[in-house]
C-alpha positions in Angstrom: 104.6 132.6 107.6 105.9 129.0 107.4 107.5 128.1 104.0 105.7 125.5 101.9 106.8 122.1 103.2 108.6 120.6 100.2 109.4 117.0 101.3 110.5 113.6 100.2 111.3 110.0 101.4 114.4 107.9 101.0 113.8 104.2 101.6 116.6 101.6 102.1 115.2 98.2 101.3 116.2 94.9 102.8 117.6 92.4 100.2 118.5 88.8 100.2 119.4 86.3 97.5 118.0 82.7 97.7 119.6 79.9 95.7 122.9 81.7 95.0 125.6 83.6 96.7 124.0 86.2 99.1 126.1 89.3 98.5 123.8 92.2 99.2 126.0 94.8 97.4 126.2 92.7 94.2 122.5 91.8 94.5 121.5 95.5 94.9 123.6 96.5 91.9 122.1 93.6 89.8 118.6 94.6 90.9 119.0 98.3 89.9 121.0 97.6 86.7 118.3 95.1 85.6 115.5 97.8 86.0 117.5 100.6 84.3 118.5 98.3 81.4 115.0 97.1 80.8 113.2 100.4 81.1 115.8 102.5 79.2 116.9 100.5 76.3 116.7 103.5 74.0 118.0 105.9 76.6 121.5 106.6 77.9 121.9 106.1 81.6 122.2 109.3 83.5 124.5 109.2 86.5 124.2 111.1 89.7 126.2 114.3 90.1 128.1 114.4 93.4 129.5 117.9 92.9 127.2 119.5 95.5 127.2 116.7 98.1 128.2 118.1 101.5 127.5 115.4 104.1 130.0 116.9 106.6 128.0 120.1 107.3 126.3 120.1 110.7 123.3 122.3 111.5 124.9 123.3 114.8 127.4 125.5 113.0 130.4 123.3 112.2 131.7 120.8 109.7 132.7 117.3 110.6 136.2 116.1 109.8 135.9 114.5 106.3 137.9 111.4 107.6 135.0 110.5 109.8 132.2 111.9 107.7 129.3 109.8 106.4 130.6 107.9 103.4 129.4 108.8 99.9 129.8 105.7 97.7 130.4 107.3 94.3 131.5 104.0 92.7 128.3 102.1 93.1 125.2 102.0 90.9 123.5 105.4 90.9 120.7 106.2 88.4 118.3 109.1 88.0 114.8 108.1 86.8 112.4 110.0 84.6 110.0 110.5 87.4 112.7 112.6 89.1 113.8 109.9 91.6 117.2 108.6 92.5 117.7 104.8 92.4 121.0 103.6 93.8 123.0 101.3 96.0 123.5 102.6 99.5 126.0 100.5 101.4 124.4 97.0 101.2 120.9 98.1 100.2 119.0 99.2 97.1 117.6 102.7 97.9 115.1 104.9 96.2 114.8 108.6 97.0 111.5 109.8 95.6 111.3 113.1 93.8 110.5 116.3 95.8 106.8 116.8 96.4 104.7 119.3 98.3 102.0 117.3 100.1 101.6 114.2 102.1 99.3 112.7 99.4 102.0 113.2 96.8 104.4 111.4 99.1 102.2 108.4 99.1 101.8 108.4 95.4 105.6 108.4 94.7 106.4 106.1 97.6 103.9 103.6 96.1 105.6 104.1 92.7 108.9 103.2 94.4 107.4 99.9 95.6 106.3 99.1 92.1 109.8 100.0 90.7 111.2 97.5 93.2 108.7 94.8 92.2 109.6 95.4 88.5 113.3 95.3 89.4 112.9 91.8 91.0 111.0 90.6 87.9 113.7 91.9 85.5 116.6 90.5 87.7 115.3 87.0 88.0 116.3 85.8 84.4 119.8 87.1 85.1 120.3 84.7 88.1 121.1 81.0 88.1 118.2 78.7 87.7 116.1 78.6 90.9 117.8 81.7 92.4 115.7 84.7 93.4 116.3 88.2 94.7 113.8 89.1 97.5 113.3 92.6 98.7 111.6 93.7 101.9 110.3 97.2 102.8 111.3 96.9 106.4 114.0 98.3 108.8 115.8 95.4 110.5 117.5 92.2 109.6 116.8 90.7 113.0 120.5 90.4 113.7 121.1 93.8 115.2 121.4 95.7 111.9 118.9 98.4 111.0 118.4 100.4 107.8 116.3 103.5 107.3 113.3 105.1 105.8 114.4 108.8 105.9 112.1 111.8 105.5 113.2 115.3 104.4 111.5 118.6 104.9 112.6 122.1 103.8 112.4 124.8 106.4 113.3 128.5 106.6 117.0 129.0 107.2 116.2 131.7 109.8 114.6 129.1 112.1 117.0 128.6 115.0 118.1 124.9 114.9 118.1 124.6 118.6 114.4 125.5 118.8 113.6 123.2 116.0 115.4 120.3 117.6 113.9 120.7 121.0 110.3 121.2 119.8 110.1 118.5 117.2 111.5 115.7 119.4 108.2 115.0 121.3 106.5 114.3 118.0 109.3 112.1 116.7 109.2 110.0 119.9 105.4 109.6 120.1 104.1 109.5 116.5 105.1 105.8 116.4 101.7 105.1 118.0 100.2 105.5 114.6 103.1 105.1 112.2 105.2 102.4 113.8 105.6 99.4 111.5 105.5 96.9 114.4 108.2 94.3 115.4 108.4 90.9 116.9 111.1 90.8 119.6 113.8 93.2 120.7 117.2 94.2 119.4 118.2 96.5 122.3 121.9 95.7 123.2 122.1 93.7 126.4 118.5 92.7 126.4 117.3 89.2 125.4 115.6 89.2 121.9 112.4 87.6 123.3 112.2 90.0 126.3 109.8 92.1 124.3 107.1 90.0 122.6 106.0 92.8 120.3 106.7 96.5 120.0 105.4 99.4 117.9 108.5 100.4 116.0 111.2 98.6 114.0 113.7 101.5 114.6 113.3 102.5 118.3 115.8 100.1 119.7 118.6 101.6 117.5 118.5 105.2 118.7 121.3 106.2 121.2 121.4 110.0 121.2 119.0 112.9 121.2 120.9 115.1 118.6 123.8 114.3 116.2 125.1 113.9 112.7 125.4 110.1 112.4 122.9 107.9 110.5 124.3 104.4 111.0 126.1 104.5 114.4 125.0 106.3 117.6 121.8 107.2 115.7 120.2 110.5 117.0 116.5 111.2 117.2 117.2 114.5 115.5 119.8 114.4 112.8 121.9 117.6 112.3 123.0 117.1 108.7 123.0 120.6 107.1 122.7 119.9 103.4 119.6 121.7 101.9 120.1 120.7 98.2 118.6 124.2 97.6 119.4 127.8 98.2 121.3 127.6 101.6 120.6 131.3 102.3 116.8 130.6 102.3 116.4 126.9 103.3 117.6 124.3 105.7 116.6 120.7 105.2 115.6 118.6 108.2 116.8 115.0 107.5 114.6 112.7 109.6 116.0 109.2 110.3 113.7 108.2 113.1 110.8 106.8 111.1 109.8 103.3 110.1 109.2 102.1 106.5 105.4 101.7 106.3 103.4 99.3 104.2 100.2 101.2 105.1 99.5 104.1 102.8 97.5 105.9 105.5 100.4 105.5 108.0 102.8 107.0 105.5 100.3 109.8 104.9 99.9 110.6 108.6 103.6 110.2 109.3 104.5 112.9 106.8 101.4 115.0 107.0 101.4 115.4 110.8 105.1 116.2 110.7 104.6 118.9 108.1 102.0 120.6 110.3 104.1 120.4 113.4 107.1 121.8 111.6 105.0 124.6 110.2 103.9 125.4 113.8 107.5 125.5 115.0 108.5 127.7 112.1 105.7 130.2 112.9 106.5 130.1 116.6 103.2 128.6 117.6 104.1 125.3 119.3 105.6 126.3 122.6 107.8 124.4 125.0 105.3 122.7 127.3 105.7 119.3 125.5 109.5 119.0 125.8 110.7 115.6 126.9 112.9 114.9 129.9 114.8 111.9 128.4 113.9 111.4 124.7 116.2 108.3 124.1 114.6 106.4 127.0 111.2 107.6 126.0 111.4 106.4 122.4 112.0 102.9 123.6 109.5 103.0 126.4 106.8 104.0 123.9 107.8 101.4 121.4 107.9 98.6 124.0 104.3 99.2 125.2 101.6 98.2 122.8 99.0 98.8 125.5 99.8 102.6 125.0 99.6 103.2 128.8 103.3 103.7 129.5 104.0 107.3 130.6 107.2 109.2 129.7 108.8 112.0 131.6 108.4 115.5 130.4 111.0 118.2 131.0 108.9 119.9 133.6 108.8 116.8 135.7 105.2 115.7 134.8 104.5 112.4 133.0 102.2 111.7 130.0 101.5 108.8 127.7 102.4 109.0 124.0 98.8 109.3 123.2 98.4 112.3 125.5 101.4 114.0 123.9 99.9 113.4 120.5 96.5 114.8 121.6 98.3 117.9 122.8 100.0 118.3 119.4 96.7 117.8 117.6 94.9 120.4 119.7 97.6 122.9 118.9 97.5 122.0 115.2 93.7 122.5 115.2 94.2 126.0 116.7 97.0 126.7 114.2 94.7 125.9 111.3 92.2 128.4 112.6 94.8 131.2 113.1 97.3 130.6 110.3 95.6 128.2 107.8 97.4 125.2 106.3 98.7 126.7 103.0 102.2 125.5 103.9 101.1 121.9 103.7 98.3 122.2 101.1 95.0 123.3 102.5 92.8 120.4 101.4 95.4 117.7 102.3 96.2 119.5 105.6 92.6 119.5 106.7 92.3 115.8 105.8 95.4 115.1 107.8 93.9 116.8 110.8 90.7 114.8 110.5 92.6 111.5 110.1 94.9 112.4 113.0 92.0 112.9 115.3 90.3 109.7 114.1 93.4 107.5 114.6 94.1 108.8 118.1 90.5 108.3 119.0 90.6 104.7 117.7 93.9 103.9 119.4 92.6 105.2 122.7 89.3 103.3 122.5 90.4 100.1 120.8 93.6 99.8 118.7 92.0 97.0 116.6 89.5 99.6 115.3 92.3 101.2 113.3 94.0 98.0 112.0 93.2 99.1 108.5 95.4 102.2 109.0 98.1 101.4 111.5 100.8 98.9 110.5 101.7 97.7 114.0 98.1 96.9 114.8 97.6 95.0 111.5 100.8 93.1 112.0 100.1 92.3 115.6 96.8 90.7 114.7 98.5 88.5 112.1 101.3 87.5 114.6 98.9 86.8 117.5 96.5 84.9 115.3 99.3 82.7 114.0 100.8 82.2 117.5 97.4 81.1 118.8 96.7 78.6 116.0 100.1 77.0 116.4 100.7 77.3 120.1 103.9 79.4 119.7 105.7 81.3 122.5 106.5 85.0 122.1 109.6 85.6 120.1 109.4 82.3 118.2 111.3 82.2 114.9 108.1 81.5 113.0 106.6 84.7 114.4 109.6 86.6 113.3 109.1 85.0 109.8 105.5 86.4 109.8 106.9 89.8 110.8 109.3 89.7 107.8 106.7 88.4 105.4 104.5 91.3 106.2 107.1 93.5 104.4 107.8 91.1 101.5 107.4 93.1 98.2 106.6 90.0 96.2 102.9 90.4 95.4 102.1 86.7 96.1 104.0 86.6 99.4 103.3 90.0 101.0 101.1 89.7 104.1 100.5 93.4 104.3 98.5 93.1 101.1 96.2 90.6 102.8 95.8 92.5 106.0 92.9 94.8 104.8 94.9 98.0 104.8 93.1 101.0 103.4 94.6 102.6 100.3 94.8 106.2 99.3 96.3 105.8 95.8 94.7 104.0 92.9 97.0 101.4 91.3 97.0 103.2 88.0 98.2 106.4 89.7 101.2 104.6 91.2 102.1 102.9 87.9 101.9 106.3 86.2 104.2 107.8 88.8 106.9 105.2 88.1 107.9 107.2 85.0 106.3 110.6 85.4 107.5 113.3 87.9 105.3 115.3 90.2 104.1 118.5 88.5 104.5 120.7 91.7 108.3 121.0 92.2 111.5 121.2 90.2 111.4 117.5 89.9 109.1 118.1 87.0 111.9 119.9 85.1 114.4 117.2 86.0 112.2 114.3 85.0 110.9 115.8 81.8 114.4 116.7 80.6 115.7 113.2 81.5 112.9 111.7 79.4 113.1 114.0 76.4 116.8 114.8 76.2 118.7 111.8 77.6 121.5 111.9 75.1 122.3 115.5 75.9 122.4 115.2 79.7 125.6 114.2 81.4 124.6 114.1 85.0 121.9 115.2 87.4 121.3 115.8 91.1 118.6 117.5 93.2 119.7 121.1 92.5 121.2 121.0 89.0 121.3 119.3 85.6 124.5 119.1 83.5 124.0 119.3 79.7 126.3 118.5 76.8 124.9 120.1 73.7 128.0 120.0 71.6 129.5 123.2 72.9 132.3 123.6 75.3 132.1 123.8 78.3 129.3 121.7 79.6 126.3 123.6 80.7 125.1 123.3 84.3 121.5 124.5 84.9 121.0 125.3 88.6 117.7 124.5 90.2 118.2 126.0 93.7 114.5 126.9 94.2 112.5 123.7 94.6 109.2 125.4 93.7 110.5 126.6 90.3 110.7 124.3 87.3 107.2 123.0 87.9 104.7 122.0 85.2 103.1 125.4 85.4 106.5 127.1 84.8 108.2 124.9 82.2 105.8 122.4 80.6 105.1 124.5 77.5 108.8 125.4 77.2 109.9 121.8 77.2 107.0 120.8 74.9 108.1 123.4 72.4 111.8 122.7 72.5 112.8 119.8 70.2 116.4 119.6 71.5 118.2 120.5 74.8 120.1 123.2 72.9 116.7 124.9 72.0 115.6 124.6 75.6 118.8 126.1 77.0 118.7 129.0 74.5 115.1 129.7 75.5 116.0 129.5 79.2 118.8 131.9 78.5 116.4 134.4 77.0 
């Protein structure tokens, strides 16, 4: 049986400073420092522990030369929050990796919490700038100048699953799911093609993928990333690091992006997907799908036949519905899984009949309506700079400027739930133990990462508590233990017993 699909999202946010020097690295550091200082005045900052980072490991069975490995920037701001998340500077972007969760709905809750953390960060940073200056953050994936930044998903799978089978069978979903989870984009950033050659496309990221499989995340981006760094028991788990998705403003799009992928991965893990939906040329296909908002473009399958992205998605849905009948959806959460299946069918039906009918769910449809309405009112040609400004403003995280908040998008999470998740960890994974310990024992924790906490309780040496099983350390397991332990020393003594 498929393992529970523990998952998470890492979002790199676009950042710009207006009214002052626009240095994105400095601005990102200021943004994060302002939030941490304001929210943890009585609490020591806990840094990230890089001891277990292994970005050079490749799932295909080798390790990349460290001289050309993905860079880990250990000198930049790197904080761990009491909700179990990591908030840090990644290259020239502020990034939040939400805590590990078990369902697509939990993904939405803590992803929404991350948005609120960014909004609070902007508010706290403003007084630290020169008069009239402002830091503006966007939840998008492109600066419009040929540079892209990611919204990465992560899913835990059984180590025994052959990576070759995983990579070949998941690709069709990654290429075609953009019909309902693409964030939409004005123009084109495909090298060698005029920016206004594509008036509007489904995905912000599709133009930037150059390979089918590989280890890179910033150059020669692959549709399937091969980084083999599970942040868990490596004998039991592999982590699929997904870099192909857009950052969504629509909660339903995020929910479907993760929920459908969890189900497809469970089917692959249980050997129930098959090879009849393999693609002939995935790199060409991901662009062909994105560049066609009519949803009529066909892509080549490996067997020589052709199908639209919607037809591929219908095929995946039909298999998922059969899988639910034969295997159940325990791996993704039964209730959430059934709701994902129902919404998956609804969104495909709507896109097939009339995309505007699902504008309250699908970012690219909602954005296109705004862009086309503005163009019609002002007589603008496709690709006009003012239309690109509308595109960017859709992702503006300032509440008074964000067009996504005015687009009528359906929500899943109550505002109070998102606010609560800014400081509280999910109860269903080891993130609960991490977050509760950071909140209750900050002076006795030296460092933290996904799979361990390092304590200093006045005894030498430091005490590292491993957390190699993501489904241990939950509220069910340790809430009473933490509640009853006044100090970290008491907690460690009881854990030792």
